[in-house]
C-alpha positions in Angstrom: 80.8 144.1 -53.4 84.3 143.3 -52.1 84.7 139.9 -50.3 87.5 139.2 -47.8 88.5 136.2 -45.8 90.7 136.3 -42.7 91.7 134.0 -40.0 90.8 136.7 -37.4 88.9 139.9 -37.6 89.4 142.6 -34.9 86.8 145.3 -34.8 88.3 148.5 -33.4 91.9 149.8 -33.7 92.4 150.9 -30.1 94.7 149.5 -27.5 92.6 146.3 -27.1 92.6 145.5 -30.8 96.3 146.4 -31.3 97.3 144.3 -28.3 95.4 141.2 -29.4 96.7 141.6 -33.0 100.2 141.7 -31.6 99.7 138.6 -29.5 98.2 136.7 -32.4 101.1 137.7 -34.6 103.6 136.7 -32.0 102.0 133.3 -31.3 100.9 132.4 -34.9 102.7 134.6 -37.4 101.1 132.7 -40.3 97.6 133.9 -39.5 95.9 136.5 -41.6 94.5 139.3 -39.4 92.2 142.0 -40.5 91.7 145.1 -38.2 88.7 147.3 -39.1 88.3 150.8 -37.6 85.3 153.1 -38.1 87.3 156.2 -37.7 90.1 157.6 -40.0 92.9 156.9 -37.5 93.8 154.5 -34.8 93.4 155.1 -31.0 91.1 158.0 -31.6 88.5 157.3 -28.9 89.0 155.7 -25.5 92.7 155.0 -26.1 93.6 158.6 -27.0 95.7 160.3 -24.4 93.3 163.2 -23.8 90.4 160.8 -23.4 92.1 158.5 -20.9 93.5 159.1 -17.5 96.4 156.8 -18.5 96.9 155.3 -15.0 99.1 152.2 -15.0 96.7 150.2 -12.9 99.0 148.3 -10.5 96.5 148.6 -7.6 98.7 151.1 -5.8 96.1 153.8 -5.3 92.7 152.4 -6.3 90.8 151.9 -3.0 88.0 149.8 -4.5 90.6 147.1 -5.2 91.1 146.6 -1.4 87.7 146.2 0.3 87.4 145.4 3.9 86.7 141.8 4.7 84.3 140.4 7.3 87.0 140.9 10.0 87.5 144.5 9.2 90.8 144.0 7.5 91.8 145.0 3.9 91.3 142.1 1.5 94.3 142.3 -0.8 93.5 139.4 -3.2 92.0 141.6 -6.0 94.9 144.1 -5.6 97.5 141.4 -5.9 95.7 139.9 -9.0 95.6 143.3 -10.7 99.1 144.1 -9.8 100.3 140.8 -11.3 98.4 141.4 -14.5 99.9 144.9 -14.9 103.4 143.5 -14.3 102.8 141.0 -17.1 101.8 143.9 -19.4 105.1 145.6 -18.5 107.0 142.5 -19.2 105.2 142.1 -22.6 106.0 145.7 -23.6 109.7 145.2 -22.5 109.9 142.1 -24.7 108.5 144.0 -27.7 111.0 146.8 -27.1 113.9 144.2 -27.2 112.5 142.8 -30.4 112.3 146.2 -32.0 108.5 146.0 -32.3 108.2 149.0 -30.0 110.5 152.0 -29.8 111.8 153.7 -26.7 109.4 153.0 -23.7 109.7 156.6 -22.9 107.4 157.4 -25.8 104.4 155.7 -24.0 105.4 154.9 -20.4 106.2 157.5 -17.7 106.9 157.2 -14.0 104.3 159.1 -11.9 103.6 158.7 -8.2 100.3 157.2 -7.3 98.4 158.7 -4.3 95.3 157.6 -2.3 93.6 160.5 -0.5 90.8 160.3 2.1 88.9 162.4 4.6 87.5 161.7 8.0 88.7 159.6 11.0 87.2 156.3 9.8 88.6 156.5 6.3 92.0 157.7 7.6 92.2 154.7 9.9 91.2 152.4 7.1 93.8 153.9 4.8 96.5 153.5 7.5 95.6 149.9 7.9 95.7 149.4 4.1 99.1 150.9 3.8 100.5 148.7 6.6 99.2 145.6 5.0 100.4 146.5 1.5 103.8 148.0 2.3 104.7 144.7 3.9 104.5 143.0 0.5 107.3 143.2 -2.2 104.7 144.4 -4.8 104.0 147.5 -2.8 107.2 148.1 -0.8 107.9 151.7 -0.3 104.3 152.9 0.0 104.3 155.8 2.5 101.4 157.1 4.6 100.9 160.5 6.2 98.2 162.6 7.7 100.5 165.5 8.4 99.3 168.6 6.4 102.9 169.6 5.8 103.8 166.3 4.1 100.5 166.4 2.2 101.3 169.9 0.9 104.6 168.6 -0.4 103.0 165.7 -2.1 99.8 167.4 -3.4 100.2 171.1 -3.4 97.2 171.9 -5.6 94.9 169.5 -3.7 95.9 171.0 -0.4 95.6 174.6 -1.4 93.1 176.4 0.8 92.5 173.4 3.1 91.7 174.2 6.8 94.6 173.3 9.1 92.6 171.0 11.3 90.9 169.1 8.5 91.2 165.3 9.1 92.7 163.8 6.0 95.5 161.4 5.0 97.2 160.1 1.9 99.4 157.3 0.8 102.2 157.7 -1.8 103.6 155.1 -4.1 106.6 156.5 -6.0 107.0 153.8 -8.5 103.6 154.3 -10.2 103.3 154.7 -13.9 101.4 156.7 -16.5 100.7 155.0 -19.8 100.0 156.9 -23.0 97.7 154.3 -24.5 97.3 156.3 -27.7 101.0 156.4 -28.4 101.4 152.7 -27.5 98.6 151.8 -29.8 100.1 153.8 -32.7 103.5 152.1 -32.2 101.9 148.6 -32.1 99.9 149.2 -35.2 102.9 150.7 -37.1 104.8 147.5 -36.4 101.8 145.3 -37.2 101.4 146.9 -40.6 104.9 145.7 -41.5 104.1 142.1 -40.8 102.9 139.8 -43.5 99.2 138.8 -43.2 98.1 141.8 -41.1 95.9 144.4 -42.7 94.4 147.6 -41.2 91.4 149.2 -42.8 90.4 152.6 -41.6 87.0 154.3 -42.2 85.4 150.8 -42.2 82.3 150.5 -40.0 80.8 147.1 -39.2 77.1 147.3 -39.9 76.1 143.8 -39.1 77.5 140.4 -38.1 76.0 137.0 -38.3 77.1 133.5 -37.5 76.6 131.0 -40.3 75.5 127.4 -39.9 79.1 126.2 -40.2 80.2 128.3 -37.3 82.0 131.0 -39.3 81.2 134.7 -39.0 80.0 137.0 -41.8 80.5 140.8 -41.2 78.9 143.4 -43.4 81.1 146.4 -43.4 80.5 149.9 -44.8 83.3 151.9 -46.4 81.6 155.1 -47.6 79.2 154.0 -50.2 81.1 150.7 -50.8 80.2 147.5 -49.1 82.6 144.9 -47.9 81.7 141.4 -46.8 84.2 139.7 -44.5 84.3 136.0 -43.6 86.2 134.6 -40.6 86.1 131.9 -38.0 87.1 134.4 -35.2 85.9 137.9 -34.4 87.0 140.2 -31.6 84.8 143.2 -30.7 86.9 146.0 -29.2 84.8 148.8 -30.7 84.4 151.0 -27.7 80.8 152.2 -27.2 79.7 150.2 -30.3 80.7 146.9 -28.9 77.5 146.1 -27.0 75.3 146.6 -30.0 77.5 144.3 -32.1 77.6 141.7 -29.3 73.9 141.7 -29.1 73.7 141.1 -32.9 76.0 138.1 -32.5 73.3 136.1 -30.8 75.6 134.4 -28.4 74.0 133.0 -25.2 76.8 134.7 -23.2 75.7 138.1 -24.4 72.3 137.8 -22.8 71.7 140.0 -19.8 74.3 142.6 -20.7 73.2 146.2 -21.0 74.5 149.7 -21.0 73.5 152.8 -19.0 74.5 156.4 -19.4 76.9 158.0 -17.0 76.8 161.8 -17.1 80.2 163.5 -17.1 82.2 166.5 -18.3 85.8 166.2 -19.5 87.9 169.1 -18.2 91.2 170.3 -19.9 93.8 172.7 -18.4 96.7 173.8 -20.5 98.0 176.5 -18.1 101.6 175.3 -17.8 102.3 177.0 -14.4 99.3 175.4 -12.9 99.8 172.0 -14.4 103.5 172.1 -13.4 102.6 172.3 -9.7 101.3 168.8 -9.7 102.8 165.5 -10.8 101.1 162.3 -10.0 97.8 160.4 -9.9 95.4 160.9 -7.0 92.6 158.5 -6.2 89.9 158.7 -3.5 87.2 156.6 -2.1 83.9 156.7 -4.1 80.8 157.8 -2.2 78.1 155.3 -1.4 76.0 154.7 -4.5 78.7 155.7 -7.0 79.6 153.2 -9.8 82.0 150.5 -8.5 85.1 151.8 -10.3 88.3 153.5 -9.4 87.7 157.1 -8.2 90.3 159.5 -9.6 90.4 163.0 -8.0 93.3 164.6 -9.7 95.9 163.2 -12.0 98.6 165.0 -14.0 101.5 164.0 -16.2 103.1 166.2 -18.8 102.1 169.7 -20.0 98.5 169.2 -20.8 95.9 168.6 -18.1 92.6 166.8 -18.9 90.0 165.3 -16.7 86.4 164.4 -16.1 83.7 165.3 -13.6 81.1 162.6 -13.0 79.2 160.9 -10.2 82.6 160.3 -8.4 84.9 163.1 -7.2 86.4 165.4 -9.8 89.4 164.2 -11.9 91.8 166.5 -13.6 94.4 164.5 -15.4 97.3 165.5 -17.6 98.5 163.5 -20.5 101.8 163.8 -22.3 101.6 166.2 -25.1 
């Protein structure tokens, strides 16, 4: 059995693991960091472009980030916090580009308008109020609102196709929104990390079990085909997608108690018909129906020449990722 020691072990080579490894290397370049990934390549699950809507979440279009307060006015606190967090991500990526750790930002970051789209007089009035409140702030300056079908057809030609002329609906448009190819970003980060001393990536390595020893350090039992690897470390980060919860439960931490998972049915849709995809550019979010999971509710998002999307308990999403 192979035995390894590392200052930090990161389980999962997606955008979360790659980002944390980069931060650790930037802050403490002397640390030994081991990244273990169950699959044969990085960013193959949730971070992959065709498995991720890629929205740069700056709170421009996600209506669940701006709930109404007790006085019937949009509460912008969550939106401002999320916007600030995303701006920090942009600054971090810009610094890595300047250092040469990342290549051209155009390989993973693309400008794409962000839209919010609603139906019915009540939601239209709420969207207008939201736009007025947000557009007055520097973070969201330039956000436009319209309920005119002509303007909406210019903004969203595919969404508006076949709509009755008298249908009550409205949208906001934020032109400075972004699309992030998290798969490409992850690959670039990992490529740089592998050139740094003390950082090791192991693909096709699946964590079977982890235990905390009496001295506080962690032991991970890792499978690599028929081989067994035992890893010892004082710090473990679990960013293993759908496998995270099971590993977290094994950890035995009090903080993990009470967490659970539940299935959400869905179907991922892909369109590669260039003339159709080419008629739409942007990310469109709507208001989730009552009873839907409390998450952003994409309706139609498209960037690039390949369209992908999912249909779930929220309205349909068709998203296009850069090919």
